[in-house]
N, CA, C and O atoms as a GROMACS GRO file, in nm:
protein
  248
    1MET      N    1  10.312   8.656  13.547
    1MET     CA    2  10.349   8.795  13.537
    1MET      C    3  10.477   8.816  13.618
    1MET      O    4  10.486   8.776  13.734
    2GLU      N    5  10.573   8.880  13.556
    2GLU     CA    6  10.698   8.908  13.624
    2GLU      C    7  10.683   9.031  13.713
    2GLU      O    8  10.601   9.119  13.685
    3ASN      N    9  10.760   9.037  13.818
    3ASN     CA   10  10.755   9.150  13.909
    3ASN      C   11  10.866   9.248  13.874
    3ASN      O   12  10.984   9.215  13.879
    4TYR      N   13  10.827   9.369  13.838
    4TYR     CA   14  10.925   9.471  13.801
    4TYR      C   15  10.938   9.580  13.908
    4TYR      O   16  11.010   9.677  13.887
    5ASP      N   17  10.871   9.565  14.021
    5ASP     CA   18  10.878   9.660  14.132
    5ASP      C   19  10.843   9.802  14.089
    5ASP      O   20  10.909   9.897  14.131
    6VAL      N   21  10.740   9.817  14.007
    6VAL     CA   22  10.699   9.950  13.964
    6VAL      C   23  10.553   9.980  13.998
    6VAL      O   24  10.505  10.091  13.972
    7LEU      N   25  10.481   9.883  14.054
    7LEU     CA   26  10.340   9.906  14.086
    7LEU      C   27  10.326  10.017  14.188
    7LEU      O   28  10.397  10.019  14.289
    8GLY      N   29  10.235  10.109  14.162
    8GLY     CA   30  10.211  10.220  14.253
    8GLY      C   31  10.299  10.341  14.228
    8GLY      O   32  10.274  10.448  14.284
    9LEU      N   33  10.402  10.325  14.146
    9LEU     CA   34  10.489  10.438  14.116
    9LEU      C   35  10.424  10.529  14.012
    9LEU      O   36  10.336  10.487  13.938
   10GLU      N   37  10.470  10.655  14.008
   10GLU     CA   38  10.425  10.744  13.902
   10GLU      C   39  10.479  10.691  13.770
   10GLU      O   40  10.584  10.627  13.766
   11LEU      N   41  10.408  10.718  13.662
   11LEU     CA   42  10.439  10.659  13.532
   11LEU      C   43  10.583  10.685  13.488
   11LEU      O   44  10.653  10.592  13.448
   12GLU      N   45  10.628  10.809  13.496
   12GLU     CA   46  10.763  10.842  13.449
   12GLU      C   47  10.871  10.768  13.526
   12GLU      O   48  10.968  10.719  13.468
   13GLU      N   49  10.854  10.758  13.657
   13GLU     CA   50  10.950  10.687  13.742
   13GLU      C   51  10.952  10.538  13.709
   13GLU      O   52  11.058  10.477  13.701
   14GLY      N   53  10.833  10.480  13.690
   14GLY     CA   54  10.824  10.338  13.656
   14GLY      C   55  10.883  10.307  13.520
   14GLY      O   56  10.946  10.202  13.502
   15LEU      N   57  10.864  10.397  13.422
   15LEU     CA   58  10.922  10.375  13.289
   15LEU      C   59  11.074  10.375  13.293
   15LEU      O   60  11.138  10.298  13.221
   16LYS      N   61  11.132  10.460  13.376
   16LYS     CA   62  11.278  10.462  13.389
   16LYS      C   63  11.330  10.328  13.441
   16LYS      O   64  11.430  10.277  13.392
   17ILE      N   65  11.262  10.271  13.539
   17ILE     CA   66  11.302  10.142  13.595
   17ILE      C   67  11.288  10.032  13.490
   17ILE      O   68  11.376   9.948  13.476
   18LEU      N   69  11.176  10.032  13.418
   18LEU     CA   70  11.155   9.930  13.315
   18LEU      C   71  11.260   9.939  13.205
   18LEU      O   72  11.308   9.837  13.157
   19LYS      N   73  11.296  10.060  13.165
   19LYS     CA   74  11.398  10.076  13.061
   19LYS      C   75  11.533  10.023  13.106
   19LYS      O   76  11.610   9.972  13.025
   20ASP      N   77  11.562  10.034  13.235
   20ASP     CA   78  11.688   9.981  13.289
   20ASP      C   79  11.688   9.828  13.292
   20ASP      O   80  11.793   9.766  13.277
   21LYS      N   81  11.571   9.767  13.311
   21LYS     CA   82  11.562   9.621  13.327
   21LYS      C   83  11.538   9.546  13.197
   21LYS      O   84  11.570   9.427  13.188
   22LEU      N   85  11.482   9.612  13.096
   22LEU     CA   86  11.442   9.543  12.974
   22LEU      C   87  11.512   9.604  12.853
   22LEU      O   88  11.540   9.724  12.850
   23ASP      N   89  11.541   9.520  12.754
   23ASP     CA   90  11.601   9.566  12.629
   23ASP      C   91  11.505   9.541  12.514
   23ASP      O   92  11.434   9.440  12.511
   24ASN      N   93  11.503   9.633  12.418
   24ASN     CA   94  11.430   9.615  12.293
   24ASN      C   95  11.285   9.573  12.315
   24ASN      O   96  11.247   9.460  12.283
   25PHE      N   97  11.205   9.663  12.370
   25PHE     CA   98  11.065   9.631  12.395
   25PHE      C   99  10.976   9.749  12.355
   25PHE      O  100  11.022   9.863  12.346
   26HIS      N  101  10.850   9.720  12.331
   26HIS     CA  102  10.749   9.821  12.300
   26HIS      C  103  10.660   9.838  12.422
   26HIS      O  104  10.644   9.746  12.502
   27ILE      N  105  10.603   9.957  12.436
   27ILE     CA  106  10.517   9.986  12.549
   27ILE      C  107  10.376  10.018  12.500
   27ILE      O  108  10.359  10.100  12.409
   28ASN      N  109  10.277   9.955  12.560
   28ASN     CA  110  10.136   9.989  12.539
   28ASN      C  111  10.083  10.038  12.673
   28ASN      O  112  10.099   9.970  12.775
   29ILE      N  113  10.020  10.154  12.673
   29ILE     CA  114   9.967  10.210  12.798
   29ILE      C  115   9.816  10.221  12.786
   29ILE      O  116   9.764  10.278  12.689
   30THR      N  117   9.746  10.167  12.885
   30THR     CA  118   9.601  10.178  12.894
   30THR      C  119   9.570  10.264  13.016
   30THR      O  120   9.624  10.242  13.124
   31GLU      N  121   9.483  10.362  12.997
   31GLU     CA  122   9.450  10.454  13.106
   31GLU      C  123   9.314  10.420  13.166
   31GLU      O  124   9.221  10.381  13.095
   32THR      N  125   9.304  10.434  13.295
   32THR     CA  126   9.178  10.422  13.365
   32THR      C  127   9.169  10.540  13.461
   32THR      O  128   9.270  10.586  13.513
   33TYR      N  129   9.049  10.589  13.483
   33TYR     CA  130   9.032  10.710  13.563
   33TYR      C  131   8.957  10.680  13.691
   33TYR      O  132   8.850  10.618  13.689
   34VAL      N  133   9.013  10.723  13.802
   34VAL     CA  134   8.940  10.721  13.928
   34VAL      C  135   8.857  10.848  13.936
   34VAL      O  136   8.742  10.847  13.980
   35ASN      N  137   8.918  10.958  13.892
   35ASN     CA  138   8.852  11.088  13.886
   35ASN      C  139   8.909  11.161  13.765
   35ASN      O  140   9.029  11.189  13.761
   36LYS      N  141   8.826  11.191  13.666
   36LYS     CA  142   8.876  11.249  13.542
   36LYS      C  143   8.931  11.390  13.559
   36LYS      O  144   9.008  11.436  13.474
   37GLU      N  145   8.895  11.459  13.664
   37GLU     CA  146   8.939  11.597  13.681
   37GLU      C  147   9.050  11.606  13.784
   37GLU      O  148   9.034  11.663  13.891
   38VAL      N  149   9.164  11.548  13.750
   38VAL     CA  150   9.280  11.552  13.838
   38VAL      C  151   9.402  11.593  13.759
   38VAL      O  152   9.399  11.597  13.636
   39ASP      N  153   9.507  11.625  13.828
   39ASP     CA  154   9.633  11.664  13.768
   39ASP      C  155   9.698  11.542  13.702
   39ASP      O  156   9.708  11.437  13.765
   40ASN      N  157   9.742  11.556  13.577
   40ASN     CA  158   9.802  11.444  13.505
   40ASN      C  159   9.931  11.394  13.568
   40ASN      O  160   9.975  11.284  13.535
   41SER      N  161   9.992  11.468  13.657
   41SER     CA  162  10.116  11.422  13.720
   41SER      C  163  10.091  11.309  13.820
   41SER      O  164  10.186  11.248  13.869
   42GLN      N  165   9.966  11.281  13.849
   42GLN     CA  166   9.934  11.175  13.945
   42GLN      C  167   9.898  11.043  13.877
   42GLN      O  168   9.813  10.969  13.925
   43ARG      N  169   9.964  11.014  13.765
   43ARG     CA  170   9.943  10.886  13.696
   43ARG      C  171  10.024  10.778  13.768
   43ARG      O  172  10.146  10.787  13.777
   44ARG      N  173   9.955  10.678  13.819
   44ARG     CA  174  10.021  10.570  13.892
   44ARG      C  175  10.004  10.438  13.817
   44ARG      O  176   9.901  10.413  13.755
   45ILE      N  177  10.108  10.355  13.823
   45ILE     CA  178  10.105  10.226  13.755
   45ILE      C  179  10.026  10.126  13.840
   45ILE      O  180  10.056  10.104  13.957
   46LEU      N  181   9.924  10.066  13.777
   46LEU     CA  182   9.839   9.970  13.846
   46LEU      C  183   9.873   9.825  13.811
   46LEU      O  184   9.861   9.736  13.894
   47ARG      N  185   9.917   9.803  13.686
   47ARG     CA  186   9.947   9.666  13.643
   47ARG      C  187  10.051   9.670  13.532
   47ARG      O  188  10.052   9.760  13.448
   48VAL      N  189  10.139   9.570  13.532
   48VAL     CA  190  10.240   9.555  13.426
   48VAL      C  191  10.240   9.409  13.383
   48VAL      O  192  10.250   9.318  13.465
   49LYS      N  193  10.228   9.388  13.253
   49LYS     CA  194  10.232   9.252  13.200
   49LYS      C  195  10.320   9.251  13.075
   49LYS      O  196  10.300   9.332  12.985
   50LYS      N  197  10.417   9.160  13.071
   50LYS     CA  198  10.508   9.150  12.957
   50LYS      C  199  10.468   9.032  12.872
   50LYS      O  200  10.454   8.920  12.921
   51GLU      N  201  10.449   9.057  12.743
   51GLU     CA  202  10.417   8.953  12.646
   51GLU      C  203  10.513   8.968  12.529
   51GLU      O  204  10.510   9.070  12.460
   52ASN      N  205  10.596   8.869  12.506
   52ASN     CA  206  10.698   8.873  12.401
   52ASN      C  207  10.785   8.998  12.419
   52ASN      O  208  10.850   9.012  12.523
   53ASN      N  209  10.788   9.088  12.323
   53ASN     CA  210  10.869   9.209  12.338
   53ASN      C  211  10.782   9.332  12.363
   53ASN      O  212  10.824   9.444  12.335
   54THR      N  213  10.662   9.311  12.417
   54THR     CA  214  10.571   9.421  12.448
   54THR      C  215  10.542   9.422  12.598
   54THR      O  216  10.516   9.318  12.658
   55VAL      N  217  10.547   9.541  12.656
   55VAL     CA  218  10.511   9.559  12.796
   55VAL      C  219  10.379   9.636  12.799
   55VAL      O  220  10.372   9.749  12.750
   56ASN      N  221  10.277   9.576  12.856
   56ASN     CA  222  10.146   9.640  12.869
   56ASN      C  223  10.135   9.699  13.009
   56ASN      O  224  10.152   9.629  13.109
   57ILE      N  225  10.107   9.827  13.015
   57ILE     CA  226  10.100   9.898  13.142
   57ILE      C  227   9.960   9.958  13.157
   57ILE      O  228   9.911  10.023  13.065
   58VAL      N  229   9.897   9.934  13.272
   58VAL     CA  230   9.770   9.998  13.304
   58VAL      C  231   9.799  10.104  13.408
   58VAL      O  232   9.858  10.076  13.512
   59ILE      N  233   9.756  10.228  13.378
   59ILE     CA  234   9.779  10.336  13.473
   59ILE      C  235   9.645  10.393  13.519
   59ILE      O  236   9.544  10.384  13.449
   60GLY      N  237   9.645  10.450  13.637
   60GLY     CA  238   9.527  10.515  13.690
   60GLY      C  239   9.558  10.657  13.731
   60GLY      O  240   9.669  10.687  13.775
   61TYR      N  241   9.461  10.744  13.715
   61TYR     CA  242   9.474  10.883  13.759
   61TYR      C  243   9.408  10.894  13.896
   61TYR      O  244   9.292  10.858  13.912
   62PHE      N  245   9.483  10.944  13.994
   62PHE     CA  246   9.430  10.957  14.130
   62PHE      C  247   9.426  11.101  14.174
   62PHE      O  248   9.384  11.130  14.286
   0.00000   0.00000   0.00000
């Protein structure tokens, strides 16, 4: 797994960094909930894995 320095960042901030570092890729986002009744602005990136031209991102709501 490559290190993109986005773990722990909010989703929008992490996506901006990934777009700057990668060209021509697709994004798959998987959500996991620590607490389902939270503000959606607290989406944090937990894991990033790149396979071919797809970036798989796991996010958590805190």
